C-alpha angles and dihedrals in degrees: 000000000000119000101199110007133075114224130210134192121211101192112214102170147358126018139279145117143246117229114205136188124197138149083277090061138248124331139175121209118193117228123210133151111297096027118131108192125173139172136190131239115297094040113125106214134182121189117219118200109208102166120003093310110198119187141165115225122216123194133200121225103035110246102011095093090055090047093063104275092157133075119197119228097251119161112279090258088072096046098065099103139347097264097053089046091051092049088058098043113030118106110195111229090216095055120109112270092247090052088051091051091049091051094046090053092046092049091045090051092050089051094049088052090054090042094054091048091053094048089050097046119118110236133351098289096091091053090046091051091052090051089053094047092048090053093052089050095056100039095096085059098049096095092052090047091051091055093047088050089051094048091044126023096020094045091048090051091047090054090051091051090052089052094051089050089051093050091048087057092048089249110140096168093119088063091070091064092064116149138185120218135180131193135205124195114285088206133020126211092000113173104251129177087257100044135278113351141192104211127219117191099177124126 
């Protein structure tokens, strides 16, 4: 679950589904080529790969998702403090690949255990308790998140505002500075919360 960022999936191949849990209840959204599905912060989401599912993930608020804007649905005993949570979820980049795979599966299994409990809970209190615990876990990161948000999303919005003001004045000088950029993944096959990821960090 993300605490401050919306997430979108652009399905480019295969088939699957995203299971979601919000205060409105449990839903399943089928994923097939051409589908664009998105959800807002607070949505617990679980991807299910039914047949070679391929998606491009788009995240809001440049930089915040990479800074830890997500909390896995671990059982409550792992959500008591940031250190306990980190011990159960961190996969060291320098660990051997087989050990990374083992840790990724163990983390996934814990998240599924907590997810099932949330789905089976009677009433909204279990989900509300998870929301509260997640907020406590990320609180130490909030100052850093705010700075990333200022440098990223806020700065980009300010540039757009300045461009609109120029256009209102008939000033098109900013158009002379047009550029073209391209990105390749900064990491291939990284262990993410939703499976193996090729990671793009470009703006």
